[in-house]
C-alpha positions in Angstrom: -33.1 -1.3 8.6 -30.0 -2.0 6.4 -30.0 -5.0 3.8 -25.9 -6.1 3.2 -25.3 -7.4 -0.3 -21.9 -9.0 -0.9 -21.1 -9.0 -4.6 -17.7 -9.9 -6.5 -16.6 -7.6 -9.4 -13.9 -9.3 -11.2 -11.4 -6.4 -12.0 -9.1 -8.6 -14.3 -7.5 -11.9 -14.4 -5.3 -11.1 -11.2 -8.0 -8.9 -9.3 -10.8 -10.1 -7.2 -12.6 -7.0 -5.3 -15.1 -7.9 -2.6 -18.0 -5.5 -2.2 -20.7 -5.1 0.6 -23.3 -2.5 0.3 -25.2 -1.2 3.2 -28.6 -0.4 1.5 -30.6 1.7 3.1 -34.3 3.3 2.4 -33.2 6.7 2.7 -31.2 8.7 -0.3 -27.3 8.6 -0.4 -25.3 5.7 -1.4 -27.8 3.0 -0.2 -30.5 1.3 -2.3 -28.4 0.9 -5.3 -27.7 -3.1 -6.6 -24.3 -3.9 -5.7 -23.7 -4.6 -9.5 -24.1 -1.0 -10.2 -22.9 1.2 -7.6 -19.0 1.5 -8.4 -17.0 1.6 -11.4 -13.8 -0.8 -11.5 -10.2 0.9 -12.4 -7.8 -1.4 -14.3 -5.6 -3.1 -11.8 -2.3 -3.5 -11.6 0.0 -7.0 -10.7 1.7 -5.4 -7.6 -0.6 -7.5 -5.1 0.6 -10.0 -2.2 -3.2 -11.1 -1.9 -3.4 -8.4 1.3 -6.9 -6.7 1.0 -7.6 -2.9 2.7 -11.1 -1.6 3.2 -12.4 1.5 2.1 -15.2 2.7 3.6 -17.7 5.9 2.3 -19.5 7.6 4.7 -22.2 9.8 2.9 -22.7 12.0 6.4 -26.4 12.4 5.5 -27.8 9.8 8.0 -27.6 6.7 5.7 -25.0 4.0 6.7 -21.7 3.9 5.5 -21.0 1.2 2.4 -17.4 -0.3 2.9 -15.7 -2.4 0.2 -12.3 -4.5 0.5 -9.7 -3.5 -2.2 -6.4 -5.8 -2.8 -3.6 -3.8 -1.6 -2.0 -1.6 -4.5 -5.0 -1.3 -6.4 -7.0 2.0 -6.9 -10.6 2.1 -5.2 -13.3 1.9 -7.4 -15.2 5.1 -8.0 -18.9 5.3 -6.6 -21.2 5.4 -9.3 -24.2 7.2 -7.3 -23.6 10.8 -5.8 -25.3 10.8 -2.5 -28.1 13.5 -1.8 -28.9 15.6 1.4 -31.9 17.9 1.0 -30.9 21.6 0.8 -27.0 20.9 0.1 -24.7 20.2 -2.8 -22.3 17.3 -2.8 -18.7 18.5 -2.7 -16.8 15.0 -3.5 -15.3 12.5 -1.1 -12.6 13.8 1.4 -10.1 12.2 3.8 -12.0 14.1 6.7 -15.4 15.1 7.6 -14.2 18.8 7.8 -11.0 20.0 6.0 -9.0 17.5 4.9 -8.3 16.8 1.1 -10.1 15.6 -1.9 -9.7 12.1 -2.6 -8.0 11.2 -6.0 -9.6 7.6 -6.7 -6.3 7.0 -9.1 -4.5 6.1 -5.5 -3.3 2.8 -4.8 -4.3 1.5 -1.5 -1.8 0.7 0.9 -3.8 0.9 4.0 -7.8 0.9 5.4 -8.9 4.2 4.3 -12.4 6.0 5.2 -13.8 8.8 2.9 -16.1 11.2 4.0 -18.9 13.1 1.9 -18.7 16.9 2.1 -21.6 19.2 1.7 -21.9 22.8 0.9 -25.3 24.9 1.2 -27.5 25.9 -1.5 -30.0 28.7 -0.1 -32.2 31.7 -1.5 -30.6 34.9 -0.2 -34.2 36.4 0.7 -34.6 33.9 3.3 -37.4 30.9 3.6 -40.3 32.9 4.3 -41.3 36.2 2.4 -44.1 38.4 3.2 -45.5 41.0 0.6 -48.8 42.4 -0.3 -51.1 42.4 -3.1 -50.3 45.7 -5.2 -46.3 45.7 -4.5 -44.2 45.7 -7.5 -42.4 42.7 -9.0 -39.0 41.7 -7.1 -36.3 39.7 -7.9 -34.8 36.4 -5.6 -31.3 35.0 -5.9 -29.5 32.0 -4.6 -26.2 31.5 -2.9 -23.9 28.5 -2.4 -23.9 25.6 -4.5 -21.3 23.9 -6.3 -20.5 23.2 -10.1 -21.6 25.2 -13.1 -25.2 23.9 -13.1 -27.8 26.7 -14.3 -30.3 27.7 -11.8 -33.7 27.5 -12.9 -37.1 28.7 -10.4 -40.8 27.4 -10.2 -43.9 28.2 -8.3 -46.6 26.3 -7.1 -49.1 29.1 -7.0 -50.3 31.5 -9.8 -50.7 33.9 -7.2 -46.8 34.4 -7.6 -45.2 33.6 -10.9 -41.5 33.7 -11.5 -39.2 33.4 -14.5 -36.0 32.0 -14.9 -33.9 35.5 -14.0 -35.6 35.0 -10.5 -38.0 37.9 -10.9 -41.0 37.3 -9.2 -44.3 39.0 -10.1 -47.4 39.1 -7.9 -50.8 38.5 -9.6 -53.1 37.5 -6.5 -53.3 37.1 -2.9 -52.3 33.5 -1.5 -49.3 31.5 -0.7 -46.7 30.1 -2.9 -43.6 27.9 -2.4 -40.9 29.4 -4.7 -38.3 26.2 -5.6 -34.7 27.0 -7.1 -33.3 24.2 -8.5 -29.5 24.1 -9.3 -28.7 21.4 -11.8 -26.0 18.7 -11.6 -22.7 19.1 -13.5 -19.1 19.0 -12.7 -19.4 15.9 -10.6 -21.9 17.7 -8.2 -25.7 16.6 -7.9 -28.6 18.7 -8.4 -29.9 20.8 -5.2 -33.0 22.8 -4.4 -33.8 25.2 -1.9 -37.4 26.9 -1.4 -39.1 29.8 0.1 -42.5 30.7 1.1 -43.9 33.9 -0.2 -47.5 35.1 1.4 -49.0 37.6 -0.3 -51.6 39.5 1.6 -54.8 40.9 0.5 -54.7 44.4 -0.4 -57.1 47.0 1.7 -59.8 48.3 -0.1 -61.7 51.3 1.6 -65.2 51.9 0.6 -67.0 54.9 2.2 -70.5 55.8 1.9 -71.2 59.3 0.8 -73.3 61.8 3.4 -76.8 62.4 2.2 -79.4 64.9 3.3 -83.2 65.1 3.0 -86.6 67.2 4.2 -88.6 65.0 6.3 -91.9 63.8 4.1 -89.4 64.0 1.2 -88.0 61.5 -1.1 -84.6 59.3 0.4 -82.1 60.2 -2.4 -80.0 57.8 -4.2 -77.3 56.2 -2.1 -73.8 56.2 -3.5 -70.2 55.4 -2.2 -66.6 55.2 -3.7 -63.6 53.5 -3.4 -60.1 54.2 -2.5 -57.0 51.6 -2.6 -57.1 49.8 -6.3 -54.1 48.5 -7.4 -52.6 47.1 -10.5 -55.2 49.1 -12.6 -58.3 47.3 -11.3 -61.8 48.4 -11.0 -65.4 47.6 -9.2 -65.3 44.9 -12.3 -62.5 43.0 -10.5 -64.3 42.1 -7.6 -66.3 39.2 -6.9 -69.1 40.9 -5.1 -69.6 44.8 -5.5 -70.5 46.2 -1.9 -74.2 47.6 -1.5 -75.4 50.7 0.4 -78.4 51.0 2.8 -80.2 53.3 5.1 -83.1 53.1 7.6 -84.1 56.6 7.0 -87.5 56.8 5.2 -89.7 59.5 4.1 -91.8 59.3 7.6 -88.4 59.9 9.5 -89.1 63.1 11.8 -87.3 66.3 11.0 -83.8 66.8 13.1 -82.6 63.2 13.0 -79.7 61.5 11.6 -79.2 57.9 10.2 -76.4 55.8 9.4 -75.9 55.1 5.8 -74.3 51.6 5.8 -72.2 50.2 3.1 -71.3 46.6 3.1 -70.9 43.3 1.2 -68.0 43.5 -1.0 -66.2 40.1 -1.4 -63.0 39.7 -3.2 -59.7 37.3 -3.3 -57.4 39.9 -3.8 -58.7 42.9 -1.5 -59.9 43.2 2.4 -62.7 45.5 3.0 -62.6 48.4 5.1 -66.0 50.5 5.2 -66.7 54.1 6.2 -70.4 54.7 6.7 -71.8 57.6 6.0 -74.7 59.8 7.7 -78.2 60.7 6.7 -79.5 64.1 7.8 -83.1 64.6 7.7 -84.1 68.5 7.9 -87.4 70.0 8.5 -89.7 70.1 5.8 -89.0 73.2 3.7 -90.3 74.9 0.4 -86.8 75.3 -0.9 -86.3 74.0 -4.1 -82.8 73.0 -4.4 -80.9 71.4 -7.3 -77.2 70.0 -6.0 -74.5 69.7 -9.5 -71.9 67.6 -8.9 -68.6 67.1 -11.1 -67.2 63.7 -10.5 -63.9 61.8 -11.9 -65.9 58.6 -12.9 -62.8 56.5 -12.1 -62.8 56.6 -8.7 -65.8 59.0 -7.5 -63.9 62.2 -6.5 -65.7 65.2 -6.5 -64.0 67.8 -9.0 -66.5 70.5 -8.1 -70.1 70.6 -6.5 -72.6 73.7 -6.1 -76.2 73.7 -4.7 -78.4 76.2 -6.2 -82.0 77.4 -4.6 -84.1 77.8 -7.6 -87.2 78.7 -8.3 -89.6 76.1 -9.3 -90.4 75.4 -13.1 -87.5 74.6 -15.7 -83.5 73.9 -14.9 -80.6 73.5 -17.0 -77.5 72.8 -15.5 -74.8 71.3 -18.2 -70.9 69.9 -17.7 -68.0 72.2 -17.5 -64.6 72.7 -18.6 -61.7 70.9 -16.8 -58.2 70.9 -17.9 -57.1 67.5 -18.6 -60.5 65.7 -18.4 -63.0 64.4 -20.9 -66.6 64.9 -20.1 -68.2 61.4 -20.2 -71.9 62.3 -19.6 -74.4 61.8 -16.8 -73.5 59.8 -13.9 -76.2 56.4 -13.5 -78.9 57.6 -11.6 -78.4 61.1 -12.1 -81.0 63.7 -12.5 -81.5 65.0 -16.1 -79.2 67.8 -16.7 -82.4 69.8 -17.6 -85.9 69.7 -17.0 -88.4 70.8 -14.8 -88.6 71.0 -10.8 -91.3 71.4 -8.2 -91.7 73.2 -5.2 -89.9 71.8 -2.2 -87.9 69.3 -4.2 -84.1 68.4 -4.2 -82.5 66.8 -7.2 -78.9 65.8 -7.7 -77.3 66.4 -11.0 -73.8 64.0 -11.7 -71.7 64.9 -14.3 -68.9 62.2 -15.0 -65.3 63.2 -16.5 -62.4 60.9 -17.2 -58.9 62.2 -16.6 -56.6 62.7 -19.3 -52.8 61.3 -18.4 -49.9 60.3 -20.0 -47.3 57.2 -18.6 -43.6 57.5 -17.2 -42.2 54.1 -16.9 -38.8 54.5 -14.7 -36.5 51.1 -15.2 -33.2 50.2 -13.1 -31.1 47.5 -15.2 -28.4 45.8 -14.8 -27.6 43.8 -17.9 -30.7 41.7 -18.5 -31.5 42.1 -15.1 -34.6 44.4 -14.0 -33.6 45.7 -10.7 -36.9 47.8 -10.3 -39.4 48.8 -12.5 -42.2 51.4 -12.2 -45.0 52.9 -14.1 -46.3 56.4 -13.3 -50.0 57.9 -14.4 -48.7 61.8 -14.9 -50.6 65.0 -15.7 -49.5 66.1 -19.5 -47.0 68.8 -19.7 -43.7 68.6 -17.4 -43.0 65.5 -15.6 -39.8 64.6 -13.3 -37.2 64.4 -12.3 -37.2 60.9 -11.8 -33.5 60.1 -10.4 -31.5 56.8 -10.0 -31.7 54.9 -7.1 -29.4 52.9 -4.7 -29.4 49.0 -4.8 -27.3 46.9 -2.4 -24.9 44.9 -4.5 -24.7 47.5 -7.5 -23.2 50.8 -8.4 -25.2 53.3 -10.6 -23.2 53.3 -14.2 -25.5 55.9 -16.6 -28.7 56.5 -18.3 -28.9 53.9 -21.0 -28.6 54.9 -24.4 -32.3 55.7 -25.9 -33.6 56.2 -22.6 -36.2 59.4 -22.4 -34.3 62.3 -20.2 -35.0 62.2 -16.5 -37.6 65.1 -16.9 -38.9 66.9 -19.5 -42.6 67.3 -21.1 -44.9 64.6 -22.3 -48.1 65.0 -24.4 -51.6 63.2 -23.3 -51.5 59.6 -24.2 -47.7 59.6 -24.8 -45.6 57.1 -23.0 -41.7 57.8 -22.1 -39.3 55.2 -20.9 -36.2 56.2 -18.5 -33.9 53.4 -18.1 -30.9 53.6 -15.6 -28.3 51.4 -16.3 -26.2 49.7 -13.0 -23.0 47.6 -12.8 -22.6 44.8 -10.0 -20.1 45.5 -7.1 
């Protein structure tokens, strides 16, 4: 409900302006003390006592404010800029659409109605953006908005960070509201726009390894492997590491199979997809077997696996050589690389290796703006080519001075950065 306040502002010895302001609870030109809403211009002496009304319609849901101005005097300028969520105030115009921007030096010779006009300010990528944990950084942009005010950015959730160039970086799964704020300036008020970024969890696949055993023998150690870690995460990044189990026992009959079940993983950034394995129980055997596995330690990938039927007694199966891998030693739970084996016994030796790699970083930039940046782990030796790309609103210019070539050779542990420069179109 509006409150009406009537005040008298003295503009000079020959002028008196009667001001009636509609004060409303909403934002706009309402809710402002009568003594402060308008600036007086110096009046002239060209008046015969006739008064005209000047009405200011904010077109934002608030009531218009109306003042009386003596004939031949200019209208005071409203001190307060009205507000409308998601819009920029363009100025007071002679029509709600079109018209001309009002010159407050104009002398009033008739009743006048002035209308606020608005321009839209919005985030170009929309009000809702779907991403997945593991996606690369991306850049948000704005459109619309009037005046010279700079645009700043903020996020209400650390799962998505954003700098003042609009570059957004995903750091976790969740939902973040991103706010772009265009500062006031040039007679235009501050305006904001928002988008909601929903970051879904990445899928982490956990696969139980198949196993076999002889009836009456011991249940072998159960193992599993991961696929789907992003951003350099490892099992240490999980809230809870999965566990693996089977219902097979040393009393399980021959020629039967049992599931090897993996479950129990937890993470704020990953959803789990479990692939169960199978335990195969074979008839009792006097065969003495040694299984030797050579495994990549980062993800359990088997580089080489051999099964040896041996004579009971002493044995020795050491590591082997793989190009671009360093030997890490025996895996946890592995049988010793050498020792003694009994008749009918099966043991598994697991050797761990770490892959040697080099890094190639490919950047696509326009001035200080990074359009896209990706990092690749590559095998030492030849790399590339890594070509330029097409980006909407930009055209490829050249490979940046000092950039690494698009293809070439690279050594273990070395990092090469390829930088492509683009121009806006």
